[in-house]
KOLDORO-826978 format. One record per residue (C-alpha): x, y, z. Coordinates in pm, whole numbers, plus 50000, padded with zeros to 5 digits. Layout:
XYZ...
END
This chain:
096786734670356096176692070359094186680370609095946657970910094246626670778093576628270412094006590470394090806587570593089076613370364090096599170047089246564170142085576575170260085126593769925086506562769769083796539969890081346570269781080246586670111079656621970184080746632070562077066631470623076246601670460079576585870652078116598670988074676590970939075356550270890077916551871239075106570971401076766600871484077036637771360078936651671101081066671371308082616642371449083566628871108085256664771044086966665171421088396626871271089436636370935090996670171057093026650971334091706666071615090316638671768090186600071676087646573771679087246552972015087986519271990083796509572024083806526771706086256513671487085126477771395082216496771254084386525371074086476494070953083376475470803081806506070604085176514370453085646479870352089616478770541090856454670819091096473571161094956466071094094846488570804092146516570957094526519371258097356526470972095396551170849094456569071151098136569371277099996568271007098676593470782098156624871094101936634971017102436626870695101046629470329098656603370185099826580269963096836589769771098456624269771101796612069601103466641169422102116647469092103766664268766102276694568686101116677968348098946655468550097316679868742096276698568449095096665668270093026655268578091556691968604090726698368216089166657368237086996668968531085756699968376085656683368002083396655668199080946674468357080316697668051079916669267847077636652468075075346680068116074576684267730073536647267759075906627567548078956607367604081776633867622081996627867982083076593667891085446603067631086866626867852088126602068104089126575867863091246601667663093006611767985093226575368090095446565667781097936591567843098076594268237096286561668372094176542868584095766548068905095606588668921092106582968736090206560668968089096584169209088116611068963085816588668808083946570969129083596607669272081926617368891079746586768930078506595669278078336633069221077016637068894075806606468754073686583069012071336616069126070076619468798069256575668754066416586769014063476604868885063896602068527060716588968401060496586767991061636552267912064406563667670066026587267901065516562668189067396535467933070046564167777070996574268230071346535568308073896529067986075926562568049076586546568422077256513468334079716525168074081576548168337081156524868595082966496168353085756522668305086176524968672086686487468687089496490868436091076520468628090736499868943092616469168717095146496968613095826506168968096606469169088093096461869239091386433169031088726425569332087356460069311087776456268881085286426368925082916445269172082936474968901082706448768594079666432368781077856467968881078136476468530076586444668343073826450068571073086485468461073756479868107071016451368113068876478068264070136505268001069206475067705071816485467462073236449867356076916463767241077116479367540076646444967731078816424967512081636451667549081406445867962081366405967909084216411467694085776429868019085126406868222086586375768043089906401268009089686399068387089196364368434092356355768169094696378468386093236356468700094416326768549090836315068475091406306568081088116285568094085756312968233087266342368021086586316967706082886317367832082046350667873083786362767582081416336167409078216353167606079336384667462078906375967112075646357467188074446386467323075006410566998071516410866818073506427466522076996421566359079466446966491082926437966364084976455666582083366442466895083286407166779086796410866663087546421367033085556391767182087176361366933090646379767049089686376267411088996334767355092166332967146093776344067461092246318567668092896290467436096196302167439096846298867826095056261167790098006259767515095716252867243097496266766948095386252766683092336269666840094206304266908095256307866586092146299566379090156323466651093116353266594092986348366213089216354766225089406379766464091516396166180088796387065896085876400166068087936435266187087896443265833083716440765793081686470265768079026473966044075356465566034074456496466227076526521966417078456515966712077406523367051078766555267169079606538567534082056508967401085746515667361087466514367013088886478966887091436484366610094276469266418096946479966694094446459966944094546427566781098276434066737098426433567117096126407267172098426385166961101416397167111099816381767418098906350567263102096342667095104286348767443101936324867624102216298267329105876304167352106226317366965108646347567073109316357166703105836361166574105326376466971108246401766854106766410366511103016414766665104706437866949106556460166656103266464966513101656481666815104726500166840104266514266474100466515166528100016532866862101276573066873103486582467127099876600667289098826565567362101696559867644100446532067810099666510767463103016518067361104646510267710102666472567673104086469367333107496481067389107666456067707106216429067471109576438367253111636436767584110146400267653111256391167296114926405067313115156383767636113776351367487116266355567210119196359967469119616394667437119846411467745121086445467649118866448767356115996443267589117826470767849117686498867582113976494467493113316489067898114636526467945112746537967695109736522167849111036539368211111336572368080108006574267866105946564168165107386586468430104316603068453101896574668380100106558068663099776520268581100286491868791100426468168538103406485068388104836490768719104646452968742105576443368472109196466568508109826451368832109526418268700111836428068412114426439768671114156407668854114916388968499117806412268431119756410968777121746382068646123346405268374124396432468660128026431068549126806448568239127486488068287123966498668152122106473968269123046477368622122616515168597119216505168474118446484168750120056510069008117706536568852114186510268870115136504069228115356545869332112536553069118109776523269116108686526069499107866562469470105876553369165104066527669370102986551569663099846560869395098666528369422098786520569826095516540169879093496511069731094696487170017096176462769825099746471869657102896472869866106306480069714107496443069891105176421469712105236439369390107626415669227105576387469250104636373468878101256375568821101616379768422103976367868170106646391568038
END
């Protein structure tokens, strides 16, 4: 049986507090927290400012959690398919087993699930895992090698939490995770991981329309590397290229993409860090497609999008969806709305169990662009389907306190 205030419980867990630690910060007994979360009682007005501060909420957001959730299911508990429930259960079990073995299996379990079901579903699971499984082990680690390994592990998982927050539409929280992970990686002294995290920070800067900052962070990442690491270097070069594309500097952009393609074929000087994600030809094609769209070269953007689709297997749901959405953009740029709609329908179907606000956002933007073609039967049916189903998908993200269905159509990225 669900608690009557599940949103309050979920928010407490999301910021990393047990009932005991939450109560201690507020100067009250744990039993009071239990009564609040069960709906038996509610906080007095005098307590609410401090509760809001601890939970990182405004008073208005706290009031909504305390009132709206009493008789309704929390947005954090939006319906999930059986496949999503299974993936979450197996991921958590695999992660705990992997961590107990002292290797990177935990991170790989989360990363594999993320590719299939998205950050919106996994963010809370990763944050809970960090607090319950990883954080306790950071204390009392005396041997230097063990200590560095633990801090690198914590850094990698914290960086992953940042990506999942970003995928779920909460870029402020993503930035916080990235900065924390950089601090942890510095203690861990893994130069590859540090460079990788700087690349993630550069990606977020570009997403937030700060191309100069993105270029600077990617360059800093490249300087951090102590030995040649082709895949990581290619990623950092591609992110720089994206920044130059945003600044409308095609010559610099193309030069960096060419260099990235050449570097990607080299052999590494030493083994790659187990904590960094895999950057391959499909990743570079995705970055190239982004760059070409920004530069207005829709023909090349289409070619690169088709390359992404060809290189990504069906289980890479989100990557394929972004490739297909790139193809949608190319069709629209060439005045082919019906072809664009046909591909968009495929994206809509394959992402039904995917929790990625970035994908939902692109679909909403697409629906706005297609409204002028509503007289075409197939497009009208697609738009009706989007208008009916996407608000339900948006429930996944409301618990983060930022996303609202009414504002989701505001463009933040280019189709």
